[in-house]
N, C-alpha and C positions, 0 to 999 in steps of 0.2 A: 642672197637675202630674201628673194621672193619665195624660194623653197622653204626657208625657215618660217616666214610669215604664213605660208600655206599650211605648214605643219601645225602651227599654233591655232590657226583657224579651223582646221579639220579635226584635230585631236587635242582639244584643250585639257582634258583630264590627264592624258599621258604626258603632255608638256608640264602640267602642274606637278605630277608625281616625280618627274625627272628634276624639276626645279627644286622641290623640297628635299629630294635625295641629295642633291649637291649642297643645299644649305645645311642639311644635317651633317654631312661629312666636313664641310667648311668650318662649322662651329666646333667640331671635334679637333680639327687642326689648330684652330685659334685657342682652344682650351689647352692643348698640349703645349703650345708656345707660351701661354700665360703661366701655366704651372711650372714650366721649365725656367722661365724668367724669374719667378718668385719662389723657386724651390728652397733656397736657404731659409727664407723667412717662414715659410709654411712648415718646414721640418723643425725649425727652432721652436715654433709654437706647439706642434703636436708631439714631437719626440724629445724635445729639449736638447736636440743635437742637430747642428746645421749640416753635418756631413752624413746624415742617416741614409739619404738617397743621393746618387751621383748621376750626372748627365752622361750620356743620353738615358732617359728613363726607360726601363723595361716596360713592356705592355701591362703586366700585372700591377706593377708599382704605380704606373700612370692611372690605371683604372681605380686603384685603391684611393689615390689622392683625389681623383675626380668624383668619388662618391661622398666627399665631405658634405655637400649640400643635402644628400640623402640622410646622412647622419644627423644633420640639423633638424630635419623633419621627424626623424625617428625619436630624437630626444625631446622635441616639442610634444609629440604624441605621448611619450612616456610621462613627461612632467604634467601636462595639462589634462590629458584624458586618462592617464593611468594604464595605458596599453603596455603590457609586459611582453617584450619580444622573445625573451628566453622561454616563456611559457608557450608562445605560439609556435616557435620553430625548434625548440629543444636545445639550441645552442646560440651563441652570439655570432652574428655575421660581420659585425663591424668592429674595428679597433675602438676600445673604450676611450671616449673623449669627455672630459669634465666640462662643466658649464662655463668656466672661465676661458678655457682653450677655445671653445666654440664661439664665445663672444669676441675674443681677440681676432679670430679668423674672419668673423663676420664684419668686424670694424675695419681691419687692415686690408682685407682682400674681398670686397663685396662683388667685384666683377667675376670672381670664381663662381659665385652663386648665380649671377645673371646669365653667364655663359651656359652653365649646366641647365638652367631652366629653359633657355632657348633650345638646347639640344632636345629636351623633353618635348617641348611644343612642336618643333619641326618633326620629330619622330612620330608623334601622335598624328599630326596632320598628314604626314607621309603614309601612315597606315590607313587612315580614313580615305584619302584620295586613291590609294592603291586598291582598297576594297571596291570603291566605285568603278575604277578602271576594270577590275576583274569582272564585276557584275555586268558592266555595260558590254564588255567583249564577249562574255559567256552567253548572256541571255538576249542581247539586243542586236546581234550581228546577223 
């Protein structure tokens, strides 16, 4: 225990980066469990078929379903700001979801959005702290 406290005391940035790394992956695991638990309902809303995906989810299918919060922001930008993603990228990157489907998912599965935003926050903090660790190790040692 004393070695662990000494590690935290002497290298707090490295400890923070390790801590946020574990939080980042922990939220990914929680998201996988949440999507797996609610898979039938999510597939029923998006694909109108409860059996579209089966458990265990393949990595690409899990990633696709975990991107639904990104689709929410994409559609919000499209509707409110008029940002056309076809024009920017030359093709569609997401499965087309209409407004009613998006509202249903947002109402029935709000934790999906919260978990995804936690993943973004932990990932951004991990990158920032990682940059500070790199700079401090490279230039101040």
